[in-house]
Biopython code that builds the backbone (N, CA, C, O; Angstrom):
import numpy as np
from Bio.PDB.StructureBuilder import StructureBuilder

atoms = [
    (1, "MET", "N", (0.744, -1.162, -0.089)),
    (1, "MET", "CA", (-0.059, 0.019, -0.024)),
    (1, "MET", "C", (0.840, 1.307, -0.110)),
    (1, "MET", "O", (0.647, 2.225, -0.907)),
    (2, "LYS", "N", (1.796, 1.251, 0.772)),
    (2, "LYS", "CA", (2.816, 2.419, 0.822)),
    (2, "LYS", "C", (3.395, 2.696, -0.454)),
    (2, "LYS", "O", (3.519, 3.847, -0.874)),
    (3, "ARG", "N", (3.795, 1.564, -1.156)),
    (3, "ARG", "CA", (4.314, 1.807, -2.490)),
    (3, "ARG", "C", (3.506, 2.343, -3.439)),
    (3, "ARG", "O", (3.870, 3.225, -4.218)),
    (4, "PHE", "N", (2.246, 1.772, -3.408)),
    (4, "PHE", "CA", (1.103, 2.297, -4.338)),
    (4, "PHE", "C", (0.887, 3.880, -4.133)),
    (4, "PHE", "O", (0.803, 4.702, -5.046)),
    (5, "VAL", "N", (0.820, 4.128, -2.820)),
    (5, "VAL", "CA", (0.542, 5.639, -2.448)),
    (5, "VAL", "C", (1.565, 6.464, -2.969)),
    (5, "VAL", "O", (1.277, 7.577, -3.410)),
    (6, "GLY", "N", (2.777, 6.028, -2.969)),
    (6, "GLY", "CA", (3.905, 6.838, -3.481)),
    (6, "GLY", "C", (3.935, 6.960, -4.958)),
    (6, "GLY", "O", (4.383, 7.979, -5.484)),
    (7, "ASP", "N", (3.459, 5.923, -5.675)),
    (7, "ASP", "CA", (3.561, 5.918, -7.123)),
    (7, "ASP", "C", (2.240, 6.404, -7.713)),
    (7, "ASP", "O", (2.170, 6.600, -8.927)),
    (8, "SER", "N", (1.238, 6.600, -6.953)),
    (8, "SER", "CA", (-0.058, 6.953, -7.502)),
    (8, "SER", "C", (-0.186, 8.411, -7.797)),
    (8, "SER", "O", (0.459, 9.241, -7.156)),
    (9, "LYS", "N", (-1.017, 8.738, -8.768)),
    (9, "LYS", "CA", (-1.118, 10.226, -9.291)),
    (9, "LYS", "C", (-2.638, 10.423, -9.055)),
    (9, "LYS", "O", (-3.399, 9.560, -9.494)),
    (10, "ASP", "N", (-3.089, 11.397, -8.455)),
    (10, "ASP", "CA", (-4.440, 11.745, -8.322)),
    (10, "ASP", "C", (-5.188, 12.111, -9.493)),
    (10, "ASP", "O", (-6.413, 12.221, -9.450)),
    (11, "ASN", "N", (-4.406, 12.336, -10.710)),
    (11, "ASN", "CA", (-4.995, 12.790, -11.948)),
    (11, "ASN", "C", (-5.355, 11.660, -12.793)),
    (11, "ASN", "O", (-6.051, 11.835, -13.793)),
    (12, "ASP", "N", (-4.864, 10.354, -12.408)),
    (12, "ASP", "CA", (-5.154, 9.295, -13.262)),
    (12, "ASP", "C", (-6.715, 8.914, -13.195)),
    (12, "ASP", "O", (-7.344, 9.006, -12.142)),
    (13, "SER", "N", (-7.230, 8.524, -14.275)),
    (13, "SER", "CA", (-8.740, 8.122, -14.229)),
    (13, "SER", "C", (-8.946, 6.911, -13.608)),
    (13, "SER", "O", (-8.037, 6.082, -13.570)),
    (14, "LEU", "N", (-10.086, 6.691, -13.090)),
    (14, "LEU", "CA", (-10.346, 5.482, -12.379)),
    (14, "LEU", "C", (-10.964, 4.473, -13.274)),
    (14, "LEU", "O", (-11.851, 4.902, -14.012)),
    (15, "LYS", "N", (-10.642, 3.127, -13.355)),
    (15, "LYS", "CA", (-11.066, 2.158, -14.186)),
    (15, "LYS", "C", (-12.249, 1.572, -13.486)),
    (15, "LYS", "O", (-12.486, 1.920, -12.330)),
    (16, "LEU", "N", (-13.044, 0.665, -14.134)),
    (16, "LEU", "CA", (-14.218, 0.214, -13.496)),
    (16, "LEU", "C", (-13.855, -0.712, -12.397)),
    (16, "LEU", "O", (-14.612, -0.810, -11.431)),
    (17, "ILE", "N", (-12.574, -1.517, -12.476)),
    (17, "ILE", "CA", (-12.156, -2.315, -11.418)),
    (17, "ILE", "C", (-11.709, -1.789, -10.239)),
    (17, "ILE", "O", (-11.677, -2.456, -9.204)),
    (18, "ASP", "N", (-11.288, -0.413, -10.322)),
    (18, "ASP", "CA", (-10.775, 0.344, -9.219)),
    (18, "ASP", "C", (-12.052, 0.480, -8.259)),
    (18, "ASP", "O", (-11.871, 0.476, -7.041)),
    (19, "TYR", "N", (-13.346, 0.601, -8.797)),
    (19, "TYR", "CA", (-14.262, 0.696, -7.592)),
    (19, "TYR", "C", (-14.633, -0.520, -6.856)),
    (19, "TYR", "O", (-15.370, -0.487, -5.871)),
    (20, "PHE", "N", (-14.107, -1.617, -7.348)),
    (20, "PHE", "CA", (-14.375, -2.759, -6.595)),
    (20, "PHE", "C", (-13.095, -3.384, -5.965)),
    (20, "PHE", "O", (-13.258, -3.863, -4.843)),
    (21, "PHE", "N", (-11.972, -3.449, -6.452)),
    (21, "PHE", "CA", (-10.556, -3.821, -6.113)),
    (21, "PHE", "C", (-9.474, -2.803, -5.995)),
    (21, "PHE", "O", (-9.652, -1.730, -6.572)),
    (22, "GLY", "N", (-8.494, -2.979, -5.393)),
    (22, "GLY", "CA", (-7.353, -2.071, -5.522)),
    (22, "GLY", "C", (-7.568, -0.928, -4.430)),
    (22, "GLY", "O", (-8.550, -0.940, -3.687)),
    (23, "TRP", "N", (-6.649, -0.004, -4.383)),
    (23, "TRP", "CA", (-6.536, 0.965, -3.399)),
    (23, "TRP", "C", (-6.743, 2.431, -3.982)),
    (23, "TRP", "O", (-6.836, 3.421, -3.256)),
    (24, "LYS", "N", (-6.798, 2.459, -5.222)),
    (24, "LYS", "CA", (-6.806, 3.689, -5.911)),
    (24, "LYS", "C", (-7.976, 4.663, -5.306)),
    (24, "LYS", "O", (-7.751, 5.817, -4.941)),
    (25, "LEU", "N", (-9.200, 4.059, -5.256)),
    (25, "LEU", "CA", (-10.415, 4.920, -4.890)),
    (25, "LEU", "C", (-10.194, 5.215, -3.346)),
    (25, "LEU", "O", (-10.313, 6.368, -2.930)),
    (26, "LEU", "N", (-9.879, 4.190, -2.522)),
    (26, "LEU", "CA", (-9.707, 4.385, -1.105)),
    (26, "LEU", "C", (-8.713, 5.556, -0.874)),
    (26, "LEU", "O", (-8.969, 6.495, -0.119)),
    (27, "HIS", "N", (-7.549, 5.431, -1.585)),
    (27, "HIS", "CA", (-6.643, 6.455, -1.369)),
    (27, "HIS", "C", (-6.974, 7.892, -1.880)),
    (27, "HIS", "O", (-6.326, 8.850, -1.459)),
    (28, "ARG", "N", (-7.891, 8.030, -2.703)),
    (28, "ARG", "CA", (-8.422, 9.365, -3.117)),
    (28, "ARG", "C", (-9.562, 9.870, -2.122)),
    (28, "ARG", "O", (-9.650, 11.069, -1.857)),
    (29, "TRP", "N", (-10.402, 8.961, -1.597)),
    (29, "TRP", "CA", (-11.233, 9.321, -0.560)),
    (29, "TRP", "C", (-10.539, 9.739, 0.809)),
    (29, "TRP", "O", (-10.953, 10.626, 1.554)),
    (30, "ASN", "N", (-9.421, 8.956, 1.012)),
    (30, "ASN", "CA", (-8.538, 9.296, 2.136)),
    (30, "ASN", "C", (-7.929, 10.578, 2.148)),
    (30, "ASN", "O", (-7.888, 11.213, 3.202)),
    (31, "LYS", "N", (-7.449, 11.035, 1.089)),
    (31, "LYS", "CA", (-6.892, 12.487, 0.625)),
    (31, "LYS", "C", (-8.119, 13.450, 0.798)),
    (31, "LYS", "O", (-7.949, 14.528, 1.366)),
    (32, "LYS", "N", (-9.318, 13.095, 0.334)),
    (32, "LYS", "CA", (-10.350, 14.093, 0.200)),
    (32, "LYS", "C", (-11.146, 14.040, 1.582)),
    (32, "LYS", "O", (-11.394, 15.151, 2.050)),
    (33, "TYR", "N", (-11.511, 13.127, 2.188)),
    (33, "TYR", "CA", (-12.396, 13.072, 3.473)),
    (33, "TYR", "C", (-11.444, 12.705, 4.695)),
    (33, "TYR", "O", (-11.911, 13.154, 5.742)),
    (34, "GLY", "N", (-10.465, 12.144, 4.838)),
    (34, "GLY", "CA", (-9.596, 11.635, 5.932)),
    (34, "GLY", "C", (-9.954, 10.204, 6.137)),
    (34, "GLY", "O", (-10.942, 9.715, 5.589)),
    (35, "PRO", "N", (-9.142, 9.511, 6.941)),
    (35, "PRO", "CA", (-9.327, 8.026, 7.351)),
    (35, "PRO", "C", (-10.617, 7.570, 7.634)),
    (35, "PRO", "O", (-11.212, 6.727, 6.963)),
    (36, "LYS", "N", (-11.104, 8.205, 8.763)),
    (36, "LYS", "CA", (-12.450, 7.706, 9.252)),
    (36, "LYS", "C", (-13.543, 7.749, 8.334)),
    (36, "LYS", "O", (-14.370, 6.837, 8.337)),
    (37, "LYS", "N", (-13.642, 8.818, 7.463)),
    (37, "LYS", "CA", (-14.875, 8.908, 6.611)),
    (37, "LYS", "C", (-14.638, 8.110, 5.436)),
    (37, "LYS", "O", (-15.588, 7.524, 4.918)),
    (38, "ALA", "N", (-13.330, 8.011, 4.898)),
    (38, "ALA", "CA", (-13.059, 6.978, 3.642)),
    (38, "ALA", "C", (-13.196, 5.626, 4.009)),
    (38, "ALA", "O", (-13.773, 4.874, 3.223)),
    (39, "SER", "N", (-12.715, 5.149, 5.190)),
    (39, "SER", "CA", (-13.017, 3.811, 5.506)),
    (39, "SER", "C", (-14.571, 3.667, 5.666)),
    (39, "SER", "O", (-15.046, 2.662, 5.136)),
    (40, "PHE", "N", (-15.415, 4.486, 6.295)),
    (40, "PHE", "CA", (-16.725, 4.291, 6.525)),
    (40, "PHE", "C", (-17.504, 4.199, 5.134)),
    (40, "PHE", "O", (-18.425, 3.417, 4.897)),
    (41, "ILE", "N", (-16.954, 5.162, 4.239)),
    (41, "ILE", "CA", (-17.614, 5.212, 2.954)),
    (41, "ILE", "C", (-17.504, 3.795, 2.225)),
    (41, "ILE", "O", (-18.464, 3.187, 1.750)),
    (42, "ASN", "N", (-16.123, 3.354, 2.217)),
    (42, "ASN", "CA", (-15.864, 2.161, 1.687)),
    (42, "ASN", "C", (-16.550, 0.882, 2.219)),
    (42, "ASN", "O", (-16.988, -0.010, 1.493)),
    (43, "SER", "N", (-16.593, 0.896, 3.564)),
    (43, "SER", "CA", (-17.149, -0.256, 4.193)),
    (43, "SER", "C", (-18.721, -0.362, 3.872)),
    (43, "SER", "O", (-19.358, -1.384, 3.614)),
    (44, "THR", "N", (-19.171, 0.944, 3.955)),
    (44, "THR", "CA", (-20.681, 0.857, 3.692)),
    (44, "THR", "C", (-21.073, 0.518, 2.263)),
    (44, "THR", "O", (-22.087, -0.149, 2.057)),
    (45, "ILE", "N", (-20.344, 0.931, 1.317)),
    (45, "ILE", "CA", (-20.497, 0.341, -0.036)),
    (45, "ILE", "C", (-20.494, -1.120, -0.140)),
    (45, "ILE", "O", (-21.394, -1.757, -0.686)),
    (46, "MET", "N", (-19.344, -1.682, 0.460)),
    (46, "MET", "CA", (-19.079, -3.008, 0.434)),
    (46, "MET", "C", (-20.213, -3.775, 1.086)),
    (46, "MET", "O", (-20.717, -4.771, 0.566)),
    (47, "TRP", "N", (-20.617, -3.226, 2.335)),
    (47, "TRP", "CA", (-21.731, -3.757, 2.994)),
    (47, "TRP", "C", (-23.119, -3.846, 2.119)),
    (47, "TRP", "O", (-23.732, -4.908, 2.014)),
    (48, "VAL", "N", (-23.458, -2.885, 1.635)),
    (48, "VAL", "CA", (-24.591, -2.861, 0.716)),
    (48, "VAL", "C", (-24.448, -3.834, -0.483)),
    (48, "VAL", "O", (-25.419, -4.466, -0.898)),
    (49, "PHE", "N", (-23.347, -3.925, -0.970)),
    (49, "PHE", "CA", (-23.068, -4.806, -2.198)),
    (49, "PHE", "C", (-23.308, -6.231, -1.554)),
    (49, "PHE", "O", (-24.123, -6.953, -2.128)),
    (50, "GLY", "N", (-22.736, -6.664, -0.519)),
    (50, "GLY", "CA", (-22.644, -7.909, 0.082)),
    (50, "GLY", "C", (-24.187, -8.340, 0.368)),
    (50, "GLY", "O", (-24.646, -9.404, -0.047)),
    (51, "ILE", "N", (-24.891, -7.451, 1.079)),
    (51, "ILE", "CA", (-26.165, -7.718, 1.441)),
    (51, "ILE", "C", (-27.276, -7.800, 0.123)),
    (51, "ILE", "O", (-28.312, -8.463, 0.184)),
    (52, "ALA", "N", (-26.903, -7.090, -0.939)),
    (52, "ALA", "CA", (-27.704, -7.158, -2.097)),
    (52, "ALA", "C", (-27.365, -8.668, -2.715)),
    (52, "ALA", "O", (-28.285, -9.356, -3.157)),
    (53, "ILE", "N", (-26.174, -9.078, -2.717)),
    (53, "ILE", "CA", (-25.816, -10.494, -3.195)),
    (53, "ILE", "C", (-26.503, -11.475, -2.450)),
    (53, "ILE", "O", (-27.065, -12.396, -3.043)),
    (54, "ALA", "N", (-26.527, -11.377, -1.064)),
    (54, "ALA", "CA", (-27.161, -12.280, -0.128)),
    (54, "ALA", "C", (-28.750, -12.251, -0.406)),
    (54, "ALA", "O", (-29.357, -13.316, -0.300)),
    (55, "TYR", "N", (-29.427, -11.114, -0.747)),
    (55, "TYR", "CA", (-30.791, -11.040, -1.005)),
    (55, "TYR", "C", (-31.072, -11.806, -2.414)),
    (55, "TYR", "O", (-32.064, -12.510, -2.608)),
    (56, "LEU", "N", (-30.059, -11.563, -3.352)),
    (56, "LEU", "CA", (-30.168, -12.141, -4.465)),
    (56, "LEU", "C", (-30.193, -13.803, -4.491)),
    (56, "LEU", "O", (-30.883, -14.493, -5.241)),
    (57, "PHE", "N", (-29.312, -14.242, -3.533)),
    (57, "PHE", "CA", (-29.364, -15.692, -3.366)),
    (57, "PHE", "C", (-30.651, -16.128, -2.823)),
    (57, "PHE", "O", (-31.220, -17.152, -3.199)),
    (58, "ILE", "N", (-31.211, -15.124, -1.700)),
    (58, "ILE", "CA", (-32.454, -15.716, -1.170)),
    (58, "ILE", "C", (-33.549, -15.753, -2.182)),
    (58, "ILE", "O", (-34.359, -16.675, -2.091)),
    (59, "TYR", "N", (-33.702, -14.751, -3.266)),
    (59, "TYR", "CA", (-34.544, -14.738, -4.267)),
    (59, "TYR", "C", (-34.377, -16.003, -5.191)),
    (59, "TYR", "O", (-35.345, -16.687, -5.524)),
    (60, "ILE", "N", (-33.162, -16.252, -5.558)),
    (60, "ILE", "CA", (-32.832, -17.431, -6.482)),
    (60, "ILE", "C", (-33.243, -18.864, -5.745)),
    (60, "ILE", "O", (-34.039, -19.670, -6.226)),
    (61, "TRP", "N", (-32.593, -19.009, -4.575)),
    (61, "TRP", "CA", (-32.875, -20.248, -3.810)),
    (61, "TRP", "C", (-33.579, -20.021, -2.538)),
    (61, "TRP", "O", (-32.939, -19.963, -1.488)),
    (62, "PRO", "N", (-34.865, -19.890, -2.569)),
    (62, "PRO", "CA", (-35.546, -19.436, -1.314)),
    (62, "PRO", "C", (-35.489, -20.476, -0.293)),
    (62, "PRO", "O", (-35.295, -20.127, 0.871)),
    (63, "ASP", "N", (-35.645, -21.810, -0.604)),
    (63, "ASP", "CA", (-35.786, -22.703, 0.262)),
    (63, "ASP", "C", (-34.305, -22.928, 1.119)),
    (63, "ASP", "O", (-34.282, -23.318, 2.287)),
    (64, "THR", "N", (-33.247, -22.652, 0.426)),
    (64, "THR", "CA", (-31.986, -22.717, 1.116)),
    (64, "THR", "C", (-31.613, -21.547, 2.074)),
    (64, "THR", "O", (-31.210, -21.703, 3.227)),
    (65, "PHE", "N", (-31.801, -20.351, 1.441)),
    (65, "PHE", "CA", (-31.267, -19.185, 2.134)),
    (65, "PHE", "C", (-32.293, -18.334, 3.078)),
    (65, "PHE", "O", (-31.953, -17.409, 3.816)),
    (66, "GLU", "N", (-33.511, -18.798, 2.917)),
    (66, "GLU", "CA", (-34.804, -17.967, 3.599)),
    (66, "GLU", "C", (-34.406, -17.966, 5.017)),
    (66, "GLU", "O", (-34.326, -16.893, 5.615)),
    (67, "ASN", "N", (-34.130, -19.175, 5.650)),
    (67, "ASN", "CA", (-33.968, -19.257, 7.163)),
    (67, "ASN", "C", (-32.575, -18.530, 7.588)),
    (67, "ASN", "O", (-32.439, -18.154, 8.753)),
    (68, "MET", "N", (-31.627, -18.353, 6.707)),
    (68, "MET", "CA", (-30.408, -17.748, 6.888)),
    (68, "MET", "C", (-30.411, -16.352, 6.908)),
    (68, "MET", "O", (-29.418, -15.816, 7.398)),
    (69, "ARG", "N", (-31.436, -15.549, 6.424)),
    (69, "ARG", "CA", (-31.214, -14.301, 6.052)),
    (69, "ARG", "C", (-30.748, -13.340, 7.368)),
    (69, "ARG", "O", (-29.970, -12.400, 7.211)),
    (70, "HIS", "N", (-31.239, -13.643, 8.491)),
    (70, "HIS", "CA", (-30.816, -12.808, 9.688)),
    (70, "HIS", "C", (-29.294, -13.066, 9.932)),
    (70, "HIS", "O", (-28.509, -12.158, 10.205)),
    (71, "SER", "N", (-28.967, -14.297, 9.819)),
    (71, "SER", "CA", (-27.466, -14.669, 10.009)),
    (71, "SER", "C", (-26.675, -14.121, 8.983)),
    (71, "SER", "O", (-25.583, -13.666, 9.326)),
    (72, "ILE", "N", (-26.966, -14.072, 7.899)),
    (72, "ILE", "CA", (-26.280, -13.378, 6.765)),
    (72, "ILE", "C", (-26.223, -11.904, 6.937)),
    (72, "ILE", "O", (-25.168, -11.379, 6.580)),
    (73, "PHE", "N", (-27.062, -11.210, 7.369)),
    (73, "PHE", "CA", (-27.084, -9.849, 7.812)),
    (73, "PHE", "C", (-26.155, -9.482, 8.904)),
    (73, "PHE", "O", (-25.451, -8.473, 8.942)),
    (74, "LEU", "N", (-26.247, -10.505, 9.864)),
    (74, "LEU", "CA", (-25.267, -10.256, 11.104)),
    (74, "LEU", "C", (-24.021, -10.449, 10.611)),
    (74, "LEU", "O", (-23.174, -9.579, 10.815)),
    (75, "ILE", "N", (-23.724, -11.524, 9.940)),
    (75, "ILE", "CA", (-22.226, -11.879, 9.567)),
    (75, "ILE", "C", (-21.506, -10.667, 8.691)),
    (75, "ILE", "O", (-20.395, -10.184, 8.911)),
    (76, "MET", "N", (-22.451, -10.299, 7.621)),
    (76, "MET", "CA", (-21.993, -9.085, 6.837)),
    (76, "MET", "C", (-21.684, -7.769, 7.676)),
    (76, "MET", "O", (-20.739, -7.045, 7.359)),
    (77, "THR", "N", (-22.438, -7.507, 8.662)),
    (77, "THR", "CA", (-22.357, -6.382, 9.514)),
    (77, "THR", "C", (-21.056, -6.579, 10.331)),
    (77, "THR", "O", (-20.239, -5.657, 10.347)),
    (78, "VAL", "N", (-20.806, -7.758, 11.030)),
    (78, "VAL", "CA", (-19.746, -7.908, 11.803)),
    (78, "VAL", "C", (-18.466, -7.659, 11.018)),
    (78, "VAL", "O", (-17.584, -6.883, 11.385)),
    (79, "VAL", "N", (-18.442, -8.465, 9.786)),
    (79, "VAL", "CA", (-17.302, -8.423, 8.853)),
    (79, "VAL", "C", (-16.962, -6.954, 8.376)),
    (79, "VAL", "O", (-15.803, -6.540, 8.394)),
    (80, "MET", "N", (-17.959, -6.237, 7.975)),
    (80, "MET", "CA", (-17.731, -4.862, 7.616)),
    (80, "MET", "C", (-17.364, -3.920, 8.723)),
    (80, "MET", "O", (-16.744, -2.893, 8.448)),
    (81, "ILE", "N", (-17.721, -4.215, 10.010)),
    (81, "ILE", "CA", (-17.305, -3.493, 11.060)),
    (81, "ILE", "C", (-15.651, -3.628, 11.289)),
    (81, "ILE", "O", (-14.865, -2.710, 11.521)),
    (82, "GLY", "N", (-15.389, -4.955, 11.162)),
    (82, "GLY", "CA", (-13.893, -5.272, 11.145)),
    (82, "GLY", "C", (-13.096, -4.583, 10.105)),
    (82, "GLY", "O", (-12.051, -3.960, 10.292)),
    (83, "PHE", "N", (-13.768, -4.786, 8.891)),
    (83, "PHE", "CA", (-13.045, -4.136, 7.623)),
    (83, "PHE", "C", (-12.869, -2.675, 7.922)),
    (83, "PHE", "O", (-11.804, -2.137, 7.621)),
    (84, "TYR", "N", (-13.935, -1.925, 8.552)),
    (84, "TYR", "CA", (-13.758, -0.492, 8.728)),
    (84, "TYR", "C", (-12.651, -0.233, 9.594)),
    (84, "TYR", "O", (-11.791, 0.603, 9.318)),
    (85, "TRP", "N", (-12.647, -0.979, 10.711)),
    (85, "TRP", "CA", (-11.439, -0.626, 11.723)),
    (85, "TRP", "C", (-10.056, -1.003, 11.172)),
    (85, "TRP", "O", (-9.059, -0.388, 11.549)),
    (86, "GLN", "N", (-9.991, -1.924, 10.355)),
    (86, "GLN", "CA", (-8.691, -2.370, 9.597)),
    (86, "GLN", "C", (-8.257, -1.285, 8.576)),
    (86, "GLN", "O", (-7.087, -0.928, 8.444)),
    (87, "ASN", "N", (-9.230, -0.826, 7.915)),
    (87, "ASN", "CA", (-8.825, 0.293, 6.870)),
    (87, "ASN", "C", (-8.483, 1.550, 7.571)),
    (87, "ASN", "O", (-7.493, 2.194, 7.224)),
    (88, "LYS", "N", (-9.335, 1.975, 8.646)),
    (88, "LYS", "CA", (-9.242, 3.143, 9.337)),
    (88, "LYS", "C", (-7.697, 3.297, 9.829)),
    (88, "LYS", "O", (-7.011, 4.298, 9.624)),
    (89, "ARG", "N", (-7.291, 2.174, 10.487)),
    (89, "ARG", "CA", (-5.973, 2.153, 11.190)),
    (89, "ARG", "C", (-4.975, 2.211, 9.960)),
    (89, "ARG", "O", (-4.028, 2.997, 10.004)),
    (90, "LEU", "N", (-5.158, 1.455, 8.952)),
    (90, "LEU", "CA", (-4.152, 1.397, 7.721)),
    (90, "LEU", "C", (-3.855, 2.962, 7.118)),
    (90, "LEU", "O", (-2.770, 3.496, 6.891)),
    (91, "LEU", "N", (-5.201, 3.480, 6.950)),
    (91, "LEU", "CA", (-5.254, 4.883, 6.501)),
    (91, "LEU", "C", (-4.437, 5.902, 7.483)),
    (91, "LEU", "O", (-3.646, 6.776, 7.130)),
    (92, "GLU", "N", (-4.797, 5.590, 8.678)),
    (92, "GLU", "CA", (-4.060, 6.569, 9.725)),
    (92, "GLU", "C", (-2.729, 6.274, 9.695)),
    (92, "GLU", "O", (-1.982, 7.249, 9.775)),
    (93, "SER", "N", (-2.176, 5.086, 9.590)),
    (93, "SER", "CA", (-0.736, 4.775, 9.770)),
    (93, "SER", "C", (-0.098, 5.399, 8.613)),
    (93, "SER", "O", (0.971, 5.994, 8.738)),
    (94, "LEU", "N", (-0.720, 5.289, 7.458)),
    (94, "LEU", "CA", (-0.069, 5.785, 6.253)),
    (94, "LEU", "C", (-0.150, 7.367, 6.250)),
    (94, "LEU", "O", (0.729, 8.025, 5.692)),
    (95, "LYS", "N", (-1.159, 7.926, 6.847)),
    (95, "LYS", "CA", (-1.107, 9.359, 6.999)),
    (95, "LYS", "C", (-0.110, 9.848, 7.995)),
    (95, "LYS", "O", (0.434, 10.944, 7.855)),
    (96, "ASN", "N", (0.129, 9.088, 8.957)),
    (96, "ASN", "CA", (1.059, 9.523, 9.988)),
    (96, "ASN", "C", (2.550, 9.431, 9.549)),
    (96, "ASN", "O", (3.439, 10.208, 9.898)),
    (97, "SER", "N", (2.683, 8.318, 8.699)),
    (97, "SER", "CA", (4.085, 8.020, 8.163)),
    (97, "SER", "C", (4.554, 8.998, 7.052)),
    (97, "SER", "O", (5.747, 9.147, 6.787)),
    (98, "ASN", "N", (3.571, 9.643, 6.427)),
    (98, "ASN", "CA", (3.792, 10.529, 5.361)),
    (98, "ASN", "C", (3.127, 11.919, 5.624)),
    (98, "ASN", "O", (2.272, 12.232, 4.796)),
    (99, "PRO", "N", (3.360, 12.760, 6.582)),
    (99, "PRO", "CA", (2.657, 13.992, 6.816)),
    (99, "PRO", "C", (2.858, 14.998, 5.759)),
    (99, "PRO", "O", (2.049, 15.924, 5.703)),
    (100, "ALA", "N", (3.962, 14.933, 4.798)),
    (100, "ALA", "CA", (4.121, 15.893, 3.831)),
    (100, "ALA", "C", (3.062, 15.796, 2.682)),
    (100, "ALA", "O", (3.052, 16.614, 1.762)),
    (101, "GLU", "N", (2.271, 14.877, 2.765)),
    (101, "GLU", "CA", (1.313, 14.642, 1.752)),
    (101, "GLU", "C", (0.058, 15.475, 1.758)),
    (101, "GLU", "O", (-0.726, 15.501, 0.810)),
    (102, "GLU", "N", (-0.103, 16.204, 2.956)),
    (102, "GLU", "CA", (-1.315, 16.943, 3.129)),
    (102, "GLU", "C", (-1.051, 18.394, 2.407)),
    (102, "GLU", "O", (-1.935, 19.249, 2.398)),
]
sb = StructureBuilder()
sb.init_structure("model")
sb.init_model(0)
sb.init_chain("A")
sb.init_seg("    ")
for serial, (resi, resn, name, xyz) in enumerate(atoms, 1):
    if name == "N":
        sb.init_residue(resn, " ", resi, " ")
    sb.init_atom(name, np.array(xyz, "f"), 0.0, 1.0, " ", f" {name:<3s}", serial, name[0])
structure = sb.get_structure()
C-alpha cells in the first residue's frame, strides 16, 4: 500500500475495476475526506453490495437461504465493522508516516 501511495497520481482516471478492487479509490477518498470517513464510505458500499448479493441468493434459492437471512445480515455487519477498523488504522498509519502529503 505504501508503495502504491507513493507511485499513484491523483489525476489518473479510475477504471471500473478500481471501484471494486485495489486501493486507488480508497486512497483518493482518504485524501479528500480523511481516514475515518474514507473507511466508513468504503465499508458501507461493500456492506450494501454484500447484502444485495445475499438477497439475490435468497430470491434465487428461497428454500436454502430464507432461514439464514438474519444470520447473513449479522455476519456481513460484523465483517464490515472489522473491515472498517482495519482500513481506518491502515489509512491513519499511512497518513502519519507521510505527513508531507497534506
